[in-house]
RODO-2510 file (C-alpha; in nm, 4 decimals, decimal comma):
residues 319
     n   res          X          Y          Z
     1     m     9,3055     7,8333     6,9363
     2     k     9,2815     8,1717     7,0520
     3     q     9,6511     8,4008     6,9490
     4     l     9,8124     8,5632     7,2275
     5     k     9,6866     8,9782     7,0303
     6     d     9,3052     8,7958     7,1001
     7     i     9,3328     8,7520     7,4651
     8     k     9,2129     9,0869     7,6288
     9     r     9,0307     8,8916     7,9154
    10     i     9,1175     8,6778     8,2223
    11     c     8,8871     8,4008     8,3249
    12     n     9,1360     8,4103     8,7342
    13     l     8,9912     8,1345     8,9114
    14     g     9,1335     8,1594     9,3192
    15     c     9,2129     8,4750     9,4912
    16     g     9,3128     8,2891     9,7343
    17     t     9,7388     8,2661     9,9182
    18     m     9,8113     8,2565     9,4960
    19     g     9,4434     8,4124     9,3121
    20     f     9,4558     8,6990     9,4676
    21     g     9,9057     8,7581     9,3088
    22     t     9,8124     8,5844     8,9733
    23     a     9,5596     8,8500     8,9183
    24     i     9,7535     9,0957     8,9977
    25     a    10,0166     9,0037     8,7179
    26     f     9,7064     9,0110     8,4285
    27     a     9,5348     9,3556     8,5621
    28     q     9,8721     9,5336     8,5589
    29     n    10,0112     9,4243     8,2312
    30     g     9,6289     9,6084     8,0985
    31     y     9,4400     9,3093     8,1176
    32     e     9,0729     9,2485     8,2059
    33     v     9,0277     8,9416     8,5166
    34     n     8,7410     8,8138     8,7016
    35     m     8,8731     8,7425     8,9895
    36     f     8,6563     8,4097     9,0620
    37     g     8,5999     8,3558     9,4795
    38     r     8,3079     8,1666     9,5876
    39     k     8,2174     8,3678     9,9215
    40     d     8,1660     8,8110     9,8236
    41     a     8,3930     8,7573    10,2158
    42     s     8,6440     8,5518     9,9633
    43     i     8,6389     8,8276     9,6951
    44     a     8,6720     9,0918    10,0374
    45     r     8,9687     8,8578    10,2065
    46     a     9,1659     8,9003     9,8439
    47     m     9,1452     9,2232     9,8060
    48     r     9,2838     9,3521    10,1618
    49     n     9,5713     9,1346     9,9488
    50     i     9,5410     9,2924     9,6588
    51     h     9,5996     9,6133     9,8763
    52     a     9,8608     9,4930    10,1087
    53     t    10,0880     9,4279     9,8142
    54     l    10,0090     9,7315     9,6341
    55     d    10,1033     9,9282     9,9602
    56     v    10,4516     9,6738     9,9123
    57     m    10,4744     9,7579     9,5282
    58     k    10,4470    10,1616     9,5539
    59     a    10,7070    10,1437     9,8634
    60     n    10,9671    10,0439     9,6364
    61     d    10,9145    10,2849     9,3542
    62     l    10,8153     9,8859     9,1385
    63     l    10,4317    10,0883     9,1323
    64     t    10,3194    10,4156     9,1072
    65     e     9,9733    10,5914     9,2925
    66     a     9,8475    10,6134     8,8868
    67     e     9,9046    10,2921     8,8039
    68     e     9,7297    10,1912     9,0869
    69     k     9,4599    10,3455     9,0257
    70     e     9,4527    10,2221     8,6679
    71     l     9,5966     9,7979     8,7983
    72     l     9,2597     9,8273     9,0448
    73     s     9,0266     9,8898     8,7657
    74     h     9,0158     9,6006     8,5966
    75     i     8,9883     9,3622     8,8269
    76     h     8,6728     9,2528     8,8417
    77     g     8,5407     9,0401     9,1859
    78     v     8,2919     8,7754     9,0972
    79     t     8,1120     8,4347     9,2814
    80     s     7,9439     8,1559     8,9931
    81     i     8,2224     8,0287     8,8058
    82     e     7,9868     8,1657     8,4978
    83     d     8,0115     8,5137     8,5725
    84     a     8,4030     8,3895     8,5928
    85     a     8,3938     8,3119     8,2465
    86     k     8,2267     8,5724     8,0738
    87     d     8,4195     8,7354     7,7608
    88     a     8,6935     8,4820     7,8934
    89     d     9,0041     8,4591     7,6732
    90     f     9,2694     8,2610     7,8778
    91     v     9,1119     8,0483     8,1566
    92     l     9,4364     8,0531     8,4827
    93     e     9,3073     7,8045     8,7781
    94     s     9,4725     7,8577     9,0946
    95     v     9,1609     7,7159     9,3099
    96     a     9,2681     7,3832     9,5821
    97     e     9,5389     7,1769     9,5512
    98     d     9,2875     6,8598     9,4914
    99     m     9,2213     6,5832     9,1061
   100     d     8,8883     6,6021     9,2265
   101     v     8,7819     7,0050     9,2900
   102     k     8,9541     7,1138     8,9724
   103     q     8,7926     6,8484     8,7918
   104     y     8,4801     6,9247     8,8797
   105     v     8,5817     7,2743     8,7781
   106     y     8,6968     7,2627     8,3868
   107     g     8,4325     7,0405     8,3774
   108     e     8,2016     7,3280     8,4338
   109     l     8,3735     7,5325     8,2555
   110     e     8,3644     7,3793     7,9956
   111     k     8,0456     7,4655     8,0109
   112     y     8,0263     7,8650     7,9210
   113     l     8,3625     7,8012     7,6843
   114     g     8,4200     7,7338     7,3495
   115     p     8,7865     7,5207     7,2971
   116     d     8,9280     7,7779     7,1423
   117     v     8,9557     7,9240     7,5402
   118     i     9,3265     7,7467     7,6811
   119     f     9,2259     7,6163     8,0097
   120     a     9,5957     7,6636     8,2525
   121     t     9,5922     7,5272     8,5942
   122     d     9,8425     7,6653     8,8508
   123     s     9,8996     7,3173     8,9816
   124     s    10,1917     7,2901     9,2059
   125     g    10,2768     6,8778     9,0575
   126     l     9,9795     6,7197     8,9710
   127     l    10,0330     6,5859     8,6263
   128     p     9,7854     6,7538     8,3527
   129     t     9,7651     6,4801     8,1683
   130     e     9,5288     6,3035     8,4726
   131     v     9,3629     6,7227     8,5553
   132     a     9,2161     6,7476     8,2504
   133     s     9,0948     6,3362     8,1375
   134     v     8,7776     6,4826     8,2249
   135     l     8,7853     6,7276     7,9010
   136     k     8,6663     6,7305     7,5508
   137     h     8,9398     6,9260     7,4545
   138     p     9,2560     6,8226     7,6536
   139     e     9,4444     6,9557     7,3742
   140     r     9,3300     7,3622     7,4875
   141     f     9,4944     7,2928     7,8868
   142     v     9,8397     7,3307     7,9813
   143     v     9,9208     7,3723     8,3154
   144     a    10,1133     7,7414     8,3825
   145     h    10,2615     7,6889     8,7787
   146     f    10,3617     8,0375     8,9260
   147     w    10,5966     8,0514     9,2485
   148     n    10,4707     8,2426     9,5359
   149     p    10,4785     8,4473     9,6036
   150     p    10,3603     8,5682     9,2740
   151     h    10,4299     8,9284     9,2767
   152     l    10,8047     8,8309     9,3142
   153     i    10,9370     8,5476     9,1227
   154     p    10,9415     8,6096     8,7760
   155     l    10,9039     8,1717     8,7017
   156     v    10,6614     8,0860     8,5802
   157     e    10,6567     7,6626     8,4058
   158     v    10,4826     7,5781     8,1493
   159     v    10,4393     7,2112     8,1113
   160     p    10,1340     7,0595     7,8986
   161     g    10,0657     6,6894     7,8827
   162     e    10,0323     6,4170     7,6361
   163     k     9,7319     6,5819     7,4967
   164     t     9,8200     6,8731     7,4805
   165     s     9,8429     7,1321     7,1642
   166     q    10,2124     7,2499     7,0895
   167     e    10,0094     7,5412     6,9427
   168     t     9,8785     7,5605     7,3588
   169     v    10,2381     7,5735     7,5519
   170     d    10,3988     7,8482     7,2545
   171     i    10,0358     8,1150     7,2957
   172     t    10,0353     8,0175     7,7465
   173     w    10,4449     8,0955     7,7492
   174     q    10,4049     8,4080     7,5176
   175     l    10,1164     8,5494     7,7826
   176     m    10,3498     8,5048     8,0869
   177     e    10,6740     8,6818     7,9421
   178     k    10,4031     8,9719     7,8107
   179     i    10,2771     8,9999     8,1289
   180     g    10,6799     8,9744     8,3029
   181     k    10,7077     8,6572     8,4271
   182     k    11,0512     8,4537     8,2709
   183     p    10,8401     8,1383     8,1628
   184     v    11,0113     7,7768     8,1635
   185     a    10,8151     7,5630     7,8825
   186     l    10,9008     7,2334     7,9386
   187     l    10,9435     6,8890     7,7571
   188     k    10,7378     6,6760     7,8844
   189     e    10,4845     6,6380     8,2009
   190     a    10,6216     6,5024     8,6185
   191     p    10,5398     6,4507     8,8612
   192     g    10,6727     6,7978     9,0927
   193     f    10,7556     6,8822     8,7739
   194     v    11,1502     7,1176     8,7985
   195     g    11,1138     7,2902     9,0122
   196     n    10,9254     7,1406     9,3123
   197     r    11,2248     6,8441     9,1815
   198     l    11,4628     7,0408     9,2897
   199     q    11,3317     7,2065     9,5944
   200     f    11,2614     6,8285     9,7456
   201     a    11,5849     6,6977     9,6867
   202     l    11,8154     7,0062     9,8239
   203     l    11,5590     6,9933    10,0937
   204     r    11,5538     6,5751    10,1792
   205     e    11,9118     6,5876    10,2165
   206     a    11,8328     6,8884    10,4098
   207     l    11,6358     6,7314    10,6563
   208     y    11,9245     6,3870    10,6284
   209     c    12,1952     6,5895    10,7450
   210     v    12,0029     6,6758    11,0770
   211     q    11,8441     6,3204    11,1528
   212     e    12,1948     6,1623    11,0529
   213     g    12,3713     6,4312    11,3904
   214     i    12,5073     6,5680    11,1210
   215     a    12,4195     6,9550    11,2361
   216     t    12,1568     7,1054    11,3386
   217     a    11,9559     7,2573    11,1466
   218     e    12,0893     7,6525    11,2201
   219     a    12,3633     7,5216    11,0604
   220     v    12,2561     7,3332    10,7937
   221     d    12,0250     7,6493    10,7068
   222     l    12,3412     7,8606    10,7006
   223     i    12,5430     7,7150    10,5303
   224     c    12,3000     7,7418    10,2159
   225     k    12,2206     8,1167    10,2676
   226     y    12,5717     8,1364    10,2322
   227     s    12,6919     7,9888     9,9860
   228     i    12,5168     7,7215     9,6915
   229     g    12,1673     8,0346     9,8126
   230     r    12,4631     8,3171     9,7296
   231     r    12,6379     8,1359     9,3673
   232     l    12,1983     7,9548     9,2684
   233     g    12,0538     8,3448     9,1517
   234     v    12,3658     8,3902     8,8554
   235     t    12,4122     7,9885     8,8066
   236     g    12,2020     7,7439     8,7952
   237     p    12,3449     7,3316     8,8688
   238     l    12,4073     7,2147     8,5835
   239     e    12,6089     7,5512     8,4664
   240     t    12,8208     7,5166     8,8179
   241     a    12,9168     7,1652     8,7896
   242     d    13,0642     7,3073     8,3876
   243     l    13,2301     7,5837     8,5716
   244     g    13,3720     7,4586     8,8052
   245     g    13,4643     7,1109     8,5972
   246     l    13,2852     6,8283     8,5133
   247     d    13,6231     6,5447     8,6215
   248     i    13,6171     6,6996     8,9530
   249     f    13,2448     6,6884     9,0099
   250     y    13,1867     6,3175     8,8690
   251     n    13,4770     6,2283     9,0966
   252     i    13,2801     6,3558     9,3841
   253     s    12,9634     6,2473     9,2862
   254     a    13,0960     5,8937     9,1749
   255     y    13,1846     5,8313     9,6275
   256     l    12,9193     6,0862     9,7162
   257     n    12,6196     5,9285     9,5938
   258     a    12,5918     5,5903     9,7391
   259     d    12,5907     5,8162    10,0875
   260     l    12,3194     6,0402    10,0050
   261     a    11,9524     6,0252    10,1241
   262     d    11,7374     5,8386     9,9316
   263     d    11,4547     5,7106    10,1219
   264     k    11,0944     5,7277     9,8909
   265     e    10,8973     5,8500    10,2017
   266     g    10,8677     6,1401    10,3835
   267     s    11,0600     6,2550    10,5573
   268     a    11,1458     6,0810    10,9672
   269     v    11,2430     6,4440    11,1010
   270     m    10,9214     6,6629    10,9937
   271     k    10,6875     6,3322    11,0160
   272     k    10,8250     6,3039    11,4075
   273     c    10,6578     6,7720    11,3992
   274     v    10,4019     6,6794    11,1920
   275     d    10,2509     6,3910    11,4564
   276     e    10,3075     6,6061    11,7599
   277     g    10,1151     6,9230    11,5953
   278     n    10,4261     7,1401    11,5604
   279     l    10,3230     7,3241    11,1724
   280     g    10,6628     7,5432    11,1937
   281     a    10,6076     7,9176    11,1299
   282     k    10,1741     7,8630    11,1055
   283     t    10,1657     7,6595    11,5089
   284     g    10,5239     7,8820    11,6056
   285     t    10,6974     7,5918    11,6202
   286     g    10,8670     7,3473    11,3800
   287     l    11,2694     7,2845    11,2504
   288     y    11,2692     7,6335    11,4608
   289     q    11,1156     7,8373    11,7779
   290     w    10,9537     8,1394    11,5922
   291     k    10,8970     8,4392    11,8268
   292     p    10,6255     8,7180    11,6441
   293     e    10,9632     8,9088    11,5652
   294     e    11,1796     8,6735    11,4099
   295     l    10,9272     8,5494    11,1678
   296     d    10,8395     8,9371    11,1086
   297     h    11,1616     9,0179    11,0453
   298     i    11,2910     8,7295    10,7856
   299     k    10,9728     8,7749    10,6068
   300     k    11,0568     9,1458    10,5620
   301     t    11,3895     9,0154    10,4629
   302     r    11,2881     8,7820    10,1893
   303     e    11,1031     8,9928    10,0842
   304     e    11,3210     9,3361    10,0239
   305     v    11,6081     9,0577     9,8510
   306     l    11,3351     8,8750     9,6240
   307     i    11,2284     9,2507     9,5366
   308     e    11,6258     9,4183     9,5130
   309     w    11,6514     9,1317     9,2235
   310     l    11,3088     9,2211     9,0944
   311     k    11,3897     9,5727     9,0542
   312     k    11,7355     9,4177     8,8873
   313     d    11,5083     9,1479     8,6130
   314     k    11,3727     9,5511     8,5521
   315     a    11,6283     9,7068     8,4974
   316     g    11,7115     9,4206     8,2391
   317     q    12,0700     9,2832     8,4687
   318     k    12,1795     8,9063     8,2517
   319     f    12,2679     8,6444     8,4581
***
């Protein structure tokens, strides 16, 4: 297996929502990046997104002009898997979240890359054991789940499959740390890993509160923003329970858990919206009515807050 010191060039498969961001993360740290897109138009769109992202980073003193020039020199757009794999020492894949597509791509990669190259997928929930079932060397396959937007969110979940070697996990973890991320290795795979399980548990209860007429969507979001949302950046749910007292938290859970949402299917509130074609911000209507100026404001505010946290991370502040 190639060690961390041997990794110089990244095969970055995909240049869409996540792919262009992971290309930035590697290139910013001196790695050569073969950024794969299916068409020249895909590469051109990704480069526009990269330039726009770098403009934001420069405006917030996260990047200098000289660093931008150096970063861009490391990104090489390609439109074939063979070219993407050329001289690559590590693979990060961010193609469509479709099992058949991913398995096809990895089958192609094994034609061009030896068994000492780690194959990592940026899947947000597909089980690595199943994805790797088509590989001759499943021991070198692992999940490296970046969070969106990858240039602003530090977390990367490193998730092994049943046949993933510990060496593969360790080297992937080391590489993620080297490019400035906050890697967290899971002990074993589970649908949705950990991050999305927590995210959807909160979303399920939030939607249930709306469905049951307990509170409006606006009220639920305000409660999250001005209570647990403020706290979660400093103390996770388990730390919070310890700090508050496990006796208190246990007593609350003993009577409250029975009344929480426990449906095993998708939310009825969301299904109604989807069936009516109201998909959220992308259609202008979802759980909220979105005016263009409101959408621009909330996106800008979210970006500003994430940048402030990123600056604190870079300053070495510990929480």
